[in-house]
C-alpha positions in Angstrom: 116.6 21.8 -36.2 116.6 25.5 -36.8 118.5 27.6 -34.4 115.7 29.9 -32.6 115.8 33.6 -33.5 116.9 36.2 -30.9 114.1 38.0 -29.3 113.4 41.5 -30.1 114.7 42.4 -26.5 117.8 40.3 -27.1 118.2 42.3 -30.4 118.0 45.6 -28.5 120.5 44.3 -25.9 123.3 43.6 -28.8 122.5 46.8 -30.4 123.0 48.8 -27.5 126.3 47.1 -26.5 127.4 47.7 -30.4 126.3 51.3 -29.8 128.4 51.7 -26.4 131.4 50.3 -28.1 130.9 52.7 -31.1 130.6 55.6 -28.8 133.8 54.7 -27.1 135.5 54.4 -30.2 134.2 57.5 -31.2 135.5 59.5 -28.3 138.8 58.0 -28.7 139.1 58.9 -32.4 137.9 62.5 -31.4 140.9 62.9 -28.8 143.2 61.4 -31.4 142.3 64.0 -34.2 142.4 67.0 -31.7 145.9 65.8 -30.5 147.0 65.3 -34.2 145.8 68.7 -35.1 147.6 70.2 -32.0 150.8 68.4 -32.7 150.8 69.6 -36.5 150.0 73.0 -35.7 153.2 72.9 -33.0 155.5 71.4 -35.7 154.3 73.9 -38.4 155.1 76.8 -35.8 158.4 75.3 -35.0 159.1 74.9 -38.7 158.3 78.5 -39.5 160.6 79.8 -36.8 163.7 77.6 -38.1 163.2 78.6 -41.8 163.0 82.2 -40.3 166.4 81.8 -38.8 167.7 80.0 -41.6 167.0 83.0 -43.9 168.7 85.2 -41.3 171.7 83.1 -41.2 172.0 83.0 -45.0 171.8 86.6 -45.2 174.5 87.1 -42.4 176.6 84.9 -44.4 176.1 86.7 -47.7 177.1 89.7 -45.8 180.2 88.3 -44.1 181.4 86.8 -47.5 181.1 90.2 -49.1 183.2 91.9 -46.4 185.8 89.0 -46.9 186.0 89.9 -50.6 186.4 93.6 -49.7 189.1 92.8 -47.4 190.8 90.5 -49.9 191.1 93.2 -52.5 192.5 95.6 -49.9 195.0 92.9 -49.1 195.9 92.7 -52.7 196.4 96.3 -52.9 198.6 96.5 -50.0 200.7 93.6 -51.4 201.3 95.8 -54.4 202.3 98.7 -52.3 204.4 96.7 -50.0 206.3 95.4 -53.5 206.5 98.8 -54.7 207.9 100.1 -51.4 210.4 97.4 -51.2 211.7 97.9 -54.8 212.1 101.8 -54.0 213.8 101.3 -50.7 216.1 98.6 -52.4 216.9 101.1 -55.2 217.5 104.2 -52.9 219.8 101.8 -50.6 221.9 100.8 -53.7 222.5 104.3 -55.0 223.4 105.5 -51.6 225.6 102.3 -51.4 227.2 103.3 -54.6 227.6 106.9 -53.7 229.2 105.9 -50.4 231.6 103.3 -52.1 232.7 106.2 -54.7 233.3 108.5 -51.5 235.1 105.8 -50.1 237.5 105.2 -53.1 238.1 108.8 -53.6 238.0 110.1 -50.0 238.1 113.6 -49.1 239.9 114.2 -52.8 236.3 114.3 -54.6 234.8 116.7 -52.1 237.8 118.8 -52.1 238.1 118.9 -56.2 234.3 119.9 -56.0 235.2 122.7 -53.5 238.3 123.8 -55.0 236.9 124.0 -58.4 234.9 127.3 -57.2 236.3 130.5 -58.4 234.6 132.6 -56.0 233.8 132.7 -52.3 230.3 132.7 -52.8 230.5 129.7 -55.3 232.8 127.9 -52.7 229.8 128.2 -50.2 227.2 127.0 -52.7 229.2 124.0 -53.6 229.7 123.2 -50.0 226.0 123.5 -49.2 225.3 121.5 -52.2 227.4 118.6 -51.0 225.8 118.7 -47.5 222.4 118.7 -49.1 222.9 115.7 -51.3 224.1 113.4 -48.5 221.4 114.8 -46.0 218.7 114.2 -49.0 219.7 110.8 -49.5 219.7 109.9 -45.9 216.3 111.5 -45.5 215.0 109.8 -48.4 215.9 106.5 -47.1 214.5 107.1 -43.7 211.3 108.2 -45.3 210.9 105.1 -47.3 211.7 102.7 -44.3 209.1 104.6 -42.4 206.6 104.2 -45.4 207.5 100.4 -45.7 206.8 99.9 -42.0 203.5 101.5 -42.1 202.3 99.5 -45.1 203.8 96.3 -43.1 201.5 97.4 -40.4 198.4 97.9 -42.5 198.9 94.5 -43.9 199.4 93.0 -40.6 195.7 94.4 -39.5 194.3 93.4 -43.0 195.5 90.0 -42.3 194.1 89.8 -38.7 190.8 91.2 -40.0 190.7 88.6 -43.0 191.4 86.0 -40.3 188.3 87.3 -38.2 185.9 87.4 -40.8 187.0 84.0 -42.0 186.4 82.4 -38.7 182.9 84.2 -38.9 182.2 82.9 -42.4 183.0 79.4 -41.0 180.9 79.6 -38.1 178.1 81.0 -40.2 178.4 78.4 -42.5 178.3 75.4 -40.0 175.2 77.2 -38.5 173.8 77.3 -42.0 174.1 73.5 -42.5 172.7 72.7 -39.1 169.5 74.8 -39.6 169.3 73.6 -43.2 169.5 70.1 -41.9 167.0 70.7 -39.0 164.6 72.3 -41.6 164.7 69.2 -43.6 164.0 66.9 -40.7 161.0 69.1 -39.5 159.5 69.0 -42.8 159.5 65.2 -42.8 157.9 65.3 -39.4 155.3 67.7 -40.8 154.7 65.6 -43.7 154.2 62.6 -41.3 151.8 64.5 -38.9 149.8 65.7 -42.1 149.7 61.9 -43.1 148.5 60.9 -39.7 145.9 63.8 -39.7 144.6 62.8 -43.1 144.2 59.2 -41.9 142.1 60.3 -39.0 140.0 62.6 -40.8 139.3 59.7 -43.2 137.9 58.0 -40.4 136.1 61.0 -39.3 134.4 61.0 -43.1 132.6 58.1 -41.8 130.6 60.4 -39.3 127.6 61.0 -41.4 127.4 57.3 -42.3 127.8 56.4 -38.5 125.2 59.0 -37.6 122.6 57.6 -40.1 123.3 54.0 -39.0 123.1 54.8 -35.3 119.7 56.6 -36.0 118.3 53.6 -38.0 119.3 51.1 -35.4 117.6 53.4 -32.6 114.7 53.7 -34.7 114.7 49.8 -35.0 114.9 49.5 -31.2 111.7 51.5 -31.0 109.9 49.0 -33.3 106.6 50.9 -33.0 105.5 54.6 -33.8 106.0 57.3 -30.9 103.2 58.2 -28.9 101.2 61.1 -30.7 102.3 62.2 -33.9 104.8 64.7 -35.2 103.0 68.0 -35.9 105.7 69.0 -38.6 106.2 72.3 -36.9 109.6 72.7 -35.2 110.4 75.5 -32.8 114.0 77.1 -32.4 115.9 75.1 -30.1 118.1 77.7 -28.6 118.2 81.5 -28.3 120.7 82.9 -30.9 121.0 83.8 -34.4 122.0 81.4 -37.4 125.9 81.8 -38.0 126.4 78.8 -40.4 123.4 77.5 -42.8 122.7 74.2 -44.2 124.7 72.9 -47.5 128.0 72.5 -48.7 130.9 74.8 -47.0 134.5 74.8 -46.3 135.1 73.2 -43.0 137.0 75.4 -40.6 139.0 72.5 -39.1 139.3 70.0 -41.6 139.9 72.6 -44.4 137.9 70.5 -47.0 134.6 71.2 -48.7 131.9 69.0 -47.3 127.9 69.1 -46.4 127.2 71.1 -43.4 124.2 68.6 -42.6 122.6 71.1 -40.1 122.4 74.8 -38.9 124.6 76.4 -36.6 123.2 78.7 -33.8 125.6 81.1 -32.2 125.1 81.1 -28.4 127.5 81.1 -25.1 128.5 78.1 -23.3 125.6 77.2 -21.0 122.9 78.5 -23.0 119.7 76.4 -22.6 118.8 74.0 -25.4 115.2 72.8 -25.8 113.4 70.0 -27.9 112.6 71.3 -31.1 109.3 69.1 -31.0 108.0 66.4 -28.7 109.5 63.1 -29.0 111.6 60.1 -27.6 115.1 60.6 -26.9 116.9 58.0 -29.1 120.3 58.8 -28.1 122.2 60.8 -25.5 126.0 60.6 -25.2 129.0 61.4 -27.5 129.5 61.1 -31.2 132.7 61.5 -33.2 133.3 65.0 -34.4 129.8 65.8 -32.9 131.1 65.8 -29.0 128.1 65.6 -26.6 124.8 65.1 -28.7 121.2 64.4 -28.0 119.1 62.7 -31.0 115.2 62.6 -30.3 113.0 60.6 -32.6 109.8 62.5 -33.3 108.1 59.8 -35.3 107.1 59.5 -38.7 110.7 59.1 -39.7 111.6 62.6 -38.5 114.5 63.0 -35.9 116.5 66.1 -34.8 120.1 66.1 -33.5 121.8 68.5 -30.9 125.6 68.5 -30.9 128.7 69.9 -29.4 126.6 70.5 -25.8 128.5 71.1 -22.8 125.9 69.2 -20.6 123.3 66.7 -21.3 120.4 67.0 -19.6 118.2 63.7 -20.8 118.7 60.0 -21.0 118.0 57.6 -23.8 114.4 56.4 -23.8 113.1 59.5 -22.3 110.1 61.1 -23.5 110.1 64.9 -23.9 107.7 67.5 -24.7 108.3 70.3 -27.2 110.3 73.1 -25.4 111.7 70.7 -22.8 115.3 71.6 -21.7 117.5 68.9 -23.0 121.1 70.2 -23.0 123.2 73.3 -22.7 125.4 74.9 -25.3 129.1 74.0 -25.6 132.1 73.6 -27.7 132.8 69.7 -27.4 134.0 67.4 -30.4 135.2 69.4 -33.6 133.9 72.9 -33.0 136.0 76.0 -33.0 133.8 78.0 -30.3 130.6 77.3 -28.4 127.5 76.9 -30.6 124.6 74.6 -31.1 124.8 72.4 -34.4 121.2 71.4 -35.1 120.2 68.7 -37.6 116.8 67.5 -39.0 116.9 64.0 -40.6 114.0 62.3 -42.6 114.4 58.5 -42.7 118.0 58.8 -41.7 118.9 61.7 -44.3 119.6 65.3 -43.4 117.2 68.0 -44.4 117.4 71.7 -44.2 116.2 72.6 -40.6 115.0 75.7 -41.9 112.8 74.4 -44.2 111.5 72.2 -41.4 109.4 74.8 -39.7 111.8 77.1 -38.0 
């Protein structure tokens, strides 16, 4: 015995339940996509800041290394001077020691012979002065050499301290650079994950057109009979505002891809009244993925209109509306960069240019 076919009423009930489930899923995916975009933008902003800090740290590290190289060069010069001064001092000390040893061995006899060798009083005075000058000069020379050597040692000490401090800065900046570079790598991986997640959600969003067509077809099937009256073929502009985006292929401002813009966007502020473009019956009033709050009106003859991104919906499914009747208010729900009305005209479920539909 064949199983009885469900009645039209039963079919409508099943389809309405499926539509309700689809609407809930659309709303969930819409929130997920919005959250994914916010997360991606936050990660990208954070990554830009970290990369900027890493660039600054690398520049500082380069400057510190250059300072350290210059200091090392000065240290080498001072080391050469110190070695040279030590050699000069050692030579002077040896000369003085030899002279003192000779004086000790010869005693006063040597100086006496120098002085007694003078033939005149003037020569005697000159020789005595010469002896004193020689001794004084050697003593002064040694003192000067020691003073110079002490100055070089002090200079070397300051340079060593300076090099040590610069080296500490180099190590600190090197560690900071490694940490920031590692953080950049981690955040880039997180950004790639966020991009992958958004791409996955966008792929689901790409089914929006197909889902919209399917919903329109199902709602038309629910009616099962032509609407009272007939479509006049003349649409009126549904909102007071100018066209800000035309029908056709365009670069989507949020998804960043080229895709068909299946309607016309009218610029208008939030709360601006939206009216029915023609008489008909409300086939759908609720939320659709990407479209936000939306009204779909079936005008008969395979013609339907869609009003998306609404802030407020003022009609319910199954309600008959006259041309020009208030049905909603402008908003920015769904994937919208700002308040406007996205208006579509469909013939047998396929989008057509609203401007060519009588507007």
